[in-house]
C-alpha positions as CSV (number, residue, x, y, z in Angstrom):
1,M,118.2,97.3,82.6
2,R,116.6,99.5,85.3
3,R,112.9,98.8,85.5
4,K,110.7,101.6,84.2
5,F,107.0,101.7,85.2
6,V,105.3,104.2,83.1
7,F,102.2,106.0,84.4
8,I,99.4,107.0,82.1
9,A,101.0,108.7,79.2
10,A,99.2,111.7,77.7
11,A,98.3,109.7,74.6
12,L,96.7,107.0,76.7
13,V,94.8,109.5,78.7
14,S,93.5,111.2,75.6
15,A,92.4,107.8,74.1
16,C,90.7,106.5,77.3
17,L,89.0,109.5,78.7
18,A,85.3,109.8,77.7
19,G,82.6,112.1,79.0
20,S,80.3,110.5,81.6
21,I,79.0,113.9,82.7
22,T,75.5,114.9,83.5
23,A,76.0,118.6,83.1
24,G,75.9,121.4,80.6
25,A,78.2,121.4,77.5
26,S,80.8,123.7,79.0
27,E,81.2,121.5,82.1
28,A,81.4,118.4,80.0
29,D,84.2,120.0,78.0
30,M,86.1,120.6,81.2
31,I,85.6,117.4,83.2
32,S,85.9,113.8,81.9
33,I,86.1,110.5,83.6
34,Y,88.4,107.6,82.9
35,D,86.5,105.2,80.5
36,T,86.7,101.6,81.7
37,R,86.2,98.8,79.2
38,E,83.7,96.2,80.3
39,E,86.3,93.5,80.7
40,D,88.6,95.8,82.7
41,R,86.0,96.8,85.3
42,I,86.5,95.8,89.0
43,P,83.3,94.8,90.9
44,S,83.0,96.8,94.1
45,S,83.1,93.6,96.1
46,D,86.5,92.7,94.6
47,L,88.3,96.0,95.2
48,K,90.3,94.9,98.2
49,E,91.5,91.7,96.6
50,A,92.2,93.6,93.3
51,R,94.5,96.0,95.2
52,R,96.3,93.2,96.9
53,E,96.8,91.4,93.5
54,A,98.0,94.6,91.8
55,Y,100.6,95.2,94.5
56,E,101.8,91.6,94.4
57,A,102.1,91.7,90.6
58,Y,104.2,94.9,90.9
59,R,106.3,93.4,93.6
60,E,106.9,90.2,91.7
61,S,107.9,92.1,88.6
62,A,110.3,94.4,90.5
63,L,112.0,91.4,92.2
64,L,112.3,89.5,88.9
65,D,113.9,92.6,87.4
66,G,116.6,92.5,90.1
67,S,117.6,96.2,89.8
68,A,116.4,97.1,93.3
69,K,118.2,94.2,94.9
70,K,121.4,95.1,93.1
71,E,121.2,98.7,94.1
72,I,120.7,97.9,97.8
73,E,123.5,95.4,97.7
74,E,125.9,97.8,96.1
75,R,124.7,100.9,98.0
76,V,124.6,102.9,94.8
77,M,122.0,104.1,92.2
78,H,122.6,105.7,88.9
79,F,120.6,108.2,86.9
80,G,122.0,109.8,83.7
81,D,125.6,110.7,84.4
82,V,125.4,110.9,88.2
83,S,125.5,108.3,90.9
84,M,123.9,108.4,94.4
85,R,125.9,106.4,97.0
86,Y,124.6,105.7,100.4
87,T,125.1,103.6,103.5
88,Y,122.4,102.1,105.7
89,R,122.1,100.5,109.1
90,V,119.2,98.5,110.5
91,I,118.5,99.3,114.2
92,G,116.2,97.4,116.6
93,T,113.4,95.0,116.0
94,K,111.0,95.5,113.1
95,P,107.6,96.9,114.2
96,E,104.4,95.2,112.9
97,N,104.0,97.7,110.1
98,G,107.6,97.7,109.1
99,Y,110.7,99.8,110.0
100,P,110.7,103.6,110.0
101,M,113.2,105.0,107.6
102,Y,115.4,108.0,108.2
103,I,117.2,109.6,105.2
104,A,120.0,111.8,106.4
105,L,121.7,114.5,104.3
106,H,125.3,115.6,105.0
107,G,126.8,119.1,105.0
108,G,129.4,120.4,102.6
109,G,128.3,121.5,99.2
110,Q,130.4,123.4,96.7
111,S,134.0,121.9,96.4
112,D,136.7,121.6,93.8
113,T,137.4,118.0,95.0
114,P,135.2,115.3,96.5
115,A,137.2,115.3,99.7
116,M,135.1,117.7,101.7
117,N,131.7,116.1,100.9
118,D,133.2,112.6,101.4
119,S,134.3,113.7,104.9
120,Q,130.9,115.2,105.7
121,W,129.2,112.1,104.4
122,R,131.3,109.8,106.6
123,H,130.4,112.1,109.6
124,M,126.6,111.9,108.7
125,Q,126.8,108.1,108.6
126,R,126.7,108.1,112.4
127,Y,125.6,111.6,113.2
128,Y,121.9,111.0,113.8
129,D,121.7,107.3,114.1
130,Y,123.3,106.4,117.5
131,K,120.3,107.7,119.5
132,L,117.8,105.9,117.3
133,R,116.0,103.0,119.1
134,C,114.5,101.5,116.0
135,G,114.6,102.1,112.2
136,I,116.7,102.0,109.1
137,Y,119.1,104.9,108.9
138,V,120.3,105.8,105.4
139,A,123.1,108.4,104.9
140,V,123.0,109.7,101.3
141,R,126.1,111.1,99.5
142,G,125.2,114.2,97.4
143,V,125.4,113.4,93.7
144,R,127.7,116.3,92.7
145,D,130.1,118.5,94.6
146,T,128.0,121.6,94.1
147,W,126.2,123.9,96.5
148,D,123.0,122.1,95.7
149,T,124.6,118.7,96.2
150,H,121.5,117.1,97.5
151,F,119.0,118.5,95.1
152,N,120.6,118.5,91.7
153,P,117.8,117.7,89.1
154,E,118.8,114.0,89.0
155,S,118.6,113.7,92.8
156,Y,114.8,113.6,92.9
157,P,114.2,110.4,90.8
158,L,116.9,108.8,92.9
159,Y,115.1,109.6,96.1
160,D,112.0,108.0,94.6
161,R,113.9,104.9,93.8
162,L,115.7,104.8,97.2
163,I,112.3,104.9,99.1
164,Q,110.7,102.5,96.6
165,N,113.6,100.0,96.9
166,F,113.5,100.0,100.7
167,I,109.8,99.6,100.9
168,L,110.2,96.6,98.5
169,L,113.2,94.9,100.0
170,Q,113.8,96.2,103.5
171,D,110.4,96.1,105.0
172,V,110.1,99.9,105.4
173,D,106.8,101.3,106.5
174,P,105.8,103.7,103.7
175,N,103.9,105.9,106.2
176,R,107.0,106.4,108.4
177,V,109.7,107.7,106.0
178,Y,111.6,110.7,107.5
179,L,114.1,113.2,106.1
180,E,116.7,115.1,108.0
181,G,119.8,117.2,107.1
182,F,122.4,119.6,108.4
183,S,123.9,122.7,106.6
184,A,124.0,121.8,102.9
185,G,121.8,118.9,104.1
186,G,119.4,121.4,105.5
187,D,119.3,123.2,102.2
188,G,118.4,119.8,100.8
189,V,115.5,119.3,103.2
190,Y,114.1,122.7,102.3
191,A,114.3,121.9,98.6
192,I,113.1,118.2,98.7
193,S,110.2,118.5,101.2
194,P,107.7,120.6,99.2
195,R,108.5,118.7,96.0
196,M,108.0,115.3,97.5
197,A,105.8,116.0,100.5
198,D,103.6,113.0,99.8
199,R,106.6,110.6,100.4
200,F,107.4,111.7,104.0
201,A,105.8,111.5,107.4
202,A,107.8,114.5,108.8
203,V,111.1,116.3,108.2
204,N,113.8,118.1,110.1
205,M,115.9,121.0,108.6
206,S,119.1,122.1,110.5
207,A,121.3,125.1,109.6
208,G,120.2,125.3,106.0
209,H,118.8,128.0,103.7
210,P,115.5,127.8,101.9
211,N,116.5,129.8,98.8
212,G,113.0,131.2,98.4
213,V,111.2,127.8,98.0
214,S,107.4,127.8,98.5
215,F,106.0,125.8,101.4
216,F,102.4,125.9,100.0
217,S,102.5,122.2,99.2
218,M,103.5,121.2,102.7
219,K,100.0,121.4,104.3
220,N,100.3,117.8,105.4
221,L,104.0,117.5,106.1
222,P,105.2,118.4,109.6
223,I,108.6,120.2,109.6
224,Q,111.0,121.2,112.4
225,L,113.3,124.1,111.6
226,Q,116.6,124.5,113.5
227,V,119.3,127.3,113.4
228,G,122.0,128.8,115.6
229,E,121.2,132.4,116.8
230,Y,124.6,133.6,115.4
231,D,124.4,131.8,112.1
232,D,124.2,135.0,110.0
233,A,125.9,133.7,106.9
234,Y,123.3,134.2,104.1
235,D,121.0,135.4,107.0
236,R,120.3,131.8,107.8
237,N,119.2,132.7,111.4
238,T,116.7,135.3,110.5
239,V,115.5,133.7,107.3
240,T,114.7,130.5,109.4
241,V,112.4,132.6,111.6
242,D,110.9,134.3,108.5
243,Y,109.9,130.8,107.3
244,D,108.4,130.2,110.7
245,D,106.3,133.3,110.0
246,I,105.2,131.8,106.6
247,L,104.2,128.6,108.2
248,N,102.3,130.4,111.0
249,E,100.4,132.4,108.4
250,L,99.6,129.3,106.3
251,Q,98.5,127.4,109.4
252,D,96.3,130.3,110.6
253,T,94.7,130.6,107.2
254,Y,94.2,127.0,106.2
255,G,94.9,124.7,109.1
256,G,97.5,122.0,108.9
257,Y,101.2,123.1,108.3
258,E,102.4,121.6,111.6
259,H,105.8,122.9,112.5
260,R,108.3,123.8,115.2
261,T,111.2,126.3,115.0
262,L,114.2,126.2,117.3
263,V,116.8,129.0,117.5
264,H,119.7,127.6,119.5
265,A,121.1,130.0,122.0
266,D,124.8,131.0,121.9
267,C,125.4,128.9,118.8
268,G,126.6,129.8,115.3
269,H,126.4,127.5,112.3
270,N,127.0,124.4,114.4
271,F,124.8,123.2,117.3
272,A,124.0,120.0,119.1
273,D,121.0,118.5,117.4
274,S,122.2,114.9,117.5
275,D,121.4,114.1,121.1
276,T,118.3,113.9,123.1
277,V,119.7,115.9,126.0
278,P,117.6,119.1,126.4
279,I,119.5,122.2,125.3
280,P,118.6,125.9,125.4
281,V,116.6,127.5,122.6
282,M,114.8,130.8,122.3
283,V,111.3,130.8,123.8
284,N,109.9,133.0,121.1
285,P,111.8,133.1,117.8
286,Q,110.0,136.2,116.5
287,A,110.8,138.1,119.8
288,W,114.4,137.1,119.5
289,R,114.6,138.3,115.9
290,D,112.6,141.5,116.3
291,E,113.3,142.6,119.9
292,N,116.5,140.7,120.8
293,D,114.6,138.9,123.5
294,R,116.9,136.0,124.4
295,S,114.7,134.3,126.9
296,T,115.4,130.5,126.6
297,E,113.9,127.2,127.5
298,K,115.5,123.7,127.3
299,V,114.1,121.3,124.7
300,D,115.0,118.0,123.1
301,S,116.1,119.0,119.6
302,F,117.0,115.5,118.3
303,P,115.2,115.3,115.0
304,A,113.7,111.9,115.5
305,S,112.2,113.0,118.9
306,Y,110.1,115.4,116.8
307,M,109.5,113.4,113.7
308,D,108.6,110.1,115.4
309,A,105.4,111.7,116.7
310,F,104.0,111.7,113.1
311,T,102.8,109.0,110.7
312,R,102.0,110.0,107.1
313,N,98.3,110.1,106.1
314,P,98.6,109.2,102.4
315,L,95.1,110.4,101.7
316,P,94.6,113.6,103.6
317,Q,91.2,115.2,103.5
318,E,92.6,118.3,101.8
319,V,95.7,118.6,99.6
320,F,97.4,121.8,98.4
321,W,99.8,121.7,95.4
322,D,102.0,124.5,94.0
323,L,102.9,123.2,90.6
324,S,105.7,125.7,90.1
325,V,107.6,123.6,92.8
326,R,108.2,120.4,90.9
327,A,111.2,118.3,90.1
328,Q,111.2,118.0,86.3
329,E,113.5,114.9,86.1
330,R,111.0,112.7,88.0
331,S,108.9,110.2,86.2
332,V,106.4,110.4,89.1
333,E,103.7,112.9,88.0
334,S,101.4,112.4,91.1
335,F,101.2,114.2,94.4
336,Y,99.0,112.5,97.0
337,Y,95.8,111.9,94.9
338,L,96.5,114.6,92.3
339,S,98.4,114.1,89.1
340,A,99.5,116.4,86.3
341,P,101.9,116.2,83.3
342,M,105.2,117.9,83.9
343,E,104.1,120.5,81.3
344,T,101.7,121.8,83.9
345,S,104.3,123.8,85.8
346,E,102.5,126.9,87.0
347,G,99.6,127.6,89.4
348,T,98.1,126.1,92.5
349,I,95.5,123.4,93.2
350,K,93.4,123.0,96.4
351,A,91.6,119.7,96.4
352,S,89.5,117.9,99.0
353,Y,87.1,114.9,99.2
354,N,84.2,114.0,101.4
355,R,83.3,110.3,101.2
356,E,80.1,110.7,103.3
357,E,78.8,113.2,100.8
358,N,80.6,111.5,97.9
359,C,82.0,114.7,96.5
360,I,85.3,116.2,95.3
361,N,86.0,119.9,95.6
362,V,88.7,121.6,93.7
363,E,89.9,125.2,93.5
364,T,92.7,126.3,91.1
365,E,94.6,129.5,90.4
366,G,96.9,130.3,87.5
367,L,97.3,126.8,86.1
368,N,99.0,126.6,82.7
369,G,97.8,123.0,81.9
370,D,95.6,120.1,82.8
371,F,95.5,117.9,85.8
372,R,93.8,114.8,87.2
373,I,92.2,113.6,90.3
374,L,92.9,110.0,91.3
375,L,90.2,108.1,93.1
376,N,90.0,104.9,95.2
377,E,87.4,103.3,97.4
378,E,88.8,105.0,100.6
379,M,87.9,108.4,99.1
380,V,84.6,107.8,97.3
381,D,81.8,105.3,97.0
382,F,82.0,103.9,93.4
383,G,78.4,102.6,93.8
384,K,76.9,106.1,93.9
385,P,77.0,109.2,91.6
386,L,80.0,111.4,92.4
387,T,79.7,115.1,92.6
388,V,82.7,117.1,91.3
389,R,83.0,120.8,91.9
390,V,85.8,122.7,90.1
391,N,86.0,126.4,90.8
392,G,82.3,126.5,91.5
393,V,81.3,124.4,88.4
394,E,79.4,121.3,89.6
395,S,79.1,118.1,87.6
396,T,77.9,114.6,88.4
397,V,80.0,111.6,87.1
398,T,79.9,107.9,87.4
399,A,83.3,106.5,88.3
400,I,83.9,102.9,87.5
401,P,87.0,101.1,88.9
402,S,89.5,100.0,86.3
403,R,92.0,97.2,86.8
404,T,94.4,98.7,84.3
405,L,94.5,102.1,86.1
406,L,94.9,100.3,89.4
407,E,98.0,98.5,88.1
408,E,99.4,101.7,86.6
409,T,99.1,103.7,89.7
410,T,100.4,100.9,91.9
411,A,103.6,100.8,89.9
412,E,104.1,104.5,89.6
413,R,105.2,105.1,93.2
414,G,105.6,101.5,94.4
415,D,103.7,102.4,97.5
416,P,100.7,100.2,98.6
417,N,99.0,103.3,100.0
418,Y,98.9,105.0,96.5
419,Q,96.7,102.7,94.5
420,F,93.8,104.2,92.6
421,E,91.1,102.6,90.5
422,S,89.5,105.6,88.8
423,M,90.5,109.1,87.6
424,I,88.9,112.4,86.6
425,S,90.6,114.6,84.1
426,I,90.3,118.4,84.3
427,D,90.9,120.4,81.1
428,M,91.7,123.9,82.3
429,Q,91.8,125.3,78.8
430,A,88.1,124.6,78.5
431,E,87.6,126.7,81.6
432,G,89.6,129.6,80.0
433,E,92.6,129.6,82.3
């Protein structure tokens, strides 16, 4: 049986959350802290060792279960009535922190038979890997022969398992997981990236279409967009530049949102992004779109040349989350250090922390449910009162590290960078949203 690590279910949250708030009644109704039993508390001096023990316990349990090992040996994973096949190749010598991982998505899409996607998958098995100097290159076969072959609802929990398995058994560095794709694979990168931004260090989209997806959640995920100047089917060429506009505006307004957009000169749907040899692209994508300015410069458009410059920060100072962009089939309910039940499917959250001031700041808009803030000792000082501000309402809480919560959060994503010892629950109904 496939292992199933359950995060904190709604019933458990309701049972374990108790007010530790020094604030007015309305604030106490809105904010509550995870209640830690005396025997479950972790002394501050033991936090580092407790985290190590929690991850080792998770690892031992997963290895004993054997599902991950079998999935890697057979190069296939199952979810519901679909299967995700993949190939992988280990390249170079393992770095000190583990191998970088490159997940590559093939072209193709809608087809009456598997032949086209099978052919595209075989092509992708070597398309981006022969110029890699070091890493594990994984070529994923879309789960169905549909236009959304890489982002069927079942795809997302399978990507979680793929990454989790390779961290567990192939010495992958969790902070250097990358995603790249061409054509239908580019569609996949557009769809997957904002829904799973906390899993990746950087991504590359080539020759795909965004289908209107929101990029709000990608504040901390660098993306490279690539398209041919004559790729006008579905307006891929101009829509790519439109999304560069979106990223520019987000970056100017909030900071973050690192990106680069390459419009390949004299190219249609296909262009050479699988080599490090510099090739001509438009100097100014907006001037090309709006004024037909075809001034070019030569750049290295190989995805890894861009992506390798970035290492994931699993606990960025500020996180933005658009909850309307979620993958409902996932069991993972967390996004960086935020978490919400799948029923919370509308609205946005902006959250930040300041360890020096020992405070958490949150702004929400249009939420249709509750959410949680996950805490660990890298974010806050558990030995001091913690100030929590939610939409201008300020409360002071005492957060006490919990061994049970640490174990639950460690198992949820199977990532040693996402281990949390305390949690604040925010009840937005109490606030009137």
